[in-house]
C-alpha positions in Angstrom: 0.0 0.0 0.0 1.3 3.4 -1.0 1.8 6.1 1.6 -1.0 8.5 0.7 0.7 11.6 2.2 3.9 11.0 0.4 2.1 10.4 -2.9 0.1 13.6 -2.4 3.3 15.7 -1.8 5.0 14.0 -4.8 2.0 14.8 -7.1 2.1 18.4 -5.9 5.9 18.6 -6.5 5.5 17.1 -10.0 2.8 19.6 -10.9 5.0 22.6 -9.7 8.4 21.2 -10.7 9.7 21.5 -7.1 12.8 19.4 -6.8 11.7 17.2 -9.7 11.2 17.7 -13.4 7.8 19.3 -13.9 5.2 16.8 -15.3 1.6 18.0 -15.1 0.2 14.9 -16.6 1.8 12.6 -14.1 0.8 15.0 -11.3 -2.8 14.8 -12.5 -2.8 11.0 -12.7 -1.4 10.7 -9.2 -4.1 13.1 -7.8 -6.7 11.0 -9.6 -5.4 7.8 -8.2 -5.4 9.3 -4.7 -8.9 10.7 -5.1 -10.1 7.3 -6.2 -8.4 5.8 -3.1 -10.4 8.2 -0.9 -8.2 11.3 -0.3 -10.4 14.3 -0.1 -7.4 16.7 -0.5 -6.5 14.9 -3.7 -10.1 15.2 -4.9 -9.9 18.9 -4.2 -6.6 19.3 -6.2 -8.1 17.2 -9.0 -11.0 19.6 -9.2 -8.5 22.5 -9.7 -6.7 20.5 -12.4 -9.9 19.9 -14.3 -11.0 23.5 -13.8 -7.8 24.9 -15.2 -7.1 22.2 -17.7 -3.7 21.3 -16.2 -2.6 17.8 -17.2 -6.0 17.0 -18.6 -8.5 18.6 -20.9 -10.5 21.3 -19.1 -13.9 20.1 -17.8 -16.2 22.1 -15.6 -18.3 19.0 -15.2 -15.5 16.9 -13.9 -14.2 19.7 -11.7 -17.6 20.0 -10.1 -17.8 16.2 -9.6 -14.4 16.1 -7.9 -15.4 19.0 -5.7 -18.7 17.3 -4.8 -16.8 14.1 -4.0 -14.3 15.9 -1.8 -17.1 17.7 0.0 -18.9 14.5 0.7 -15.6 13.3 2.3 -15.9 16.4 4.6 -13.2 18.5 2.9 -14.0 22.0 4.1 -12.3 23.8 1.2 -14.3 21.9 -1.3 -17.6 22.5 0.5 -16.8 26.2 0.8 -16.2 26.4 -3.0 -19.4 24.5 -3.7 -21.3 26.9 -1.4 -20.2 29.8 -3.7 -21.7 28.1 -6.8 -25.3 28.4 -7.7 -27.3 25.6 -6.1 -28.3 24.1 -9.4 -24.7 23.8 -10.6 -22.6 21.0 -9.1 -20.7 19.8 -12.1 -23.6 19.6 -14.5 -22.5 20.5 -18.0 -19.3 22.0 -19.4 -20.4 25.6 -19.2 -19.0 28.2 -16.9 -21.5 28.7 -14.1 -23.2 32.0 -13.7 -22.5 33.7 -10.4 -25.4 36.2 -10.7 -27.5 35.4 -7.6 -30.3 37.8 -8.4 
């Protein structure tokens, strides 16, 4: 079994090129594996990668799904971000959500 914390930090280092050669695709894959293994922090980071299209094609839908998954695992940052989104948008459709709350 892999050490989750070490894998998380290694994925972060790969994505930033800190002490290792920068590899955003490998970073994305490691975060995805960690998210699938139940790491809420990795799910949060995965949502950012999807949102920004770093190491993967940009997908607002998948970003929202990863945020929702992280929130369901009680990740406070993910829940806080979801609270900022319109209630009808939690990763549904690849369109930028409207933040007009009128």
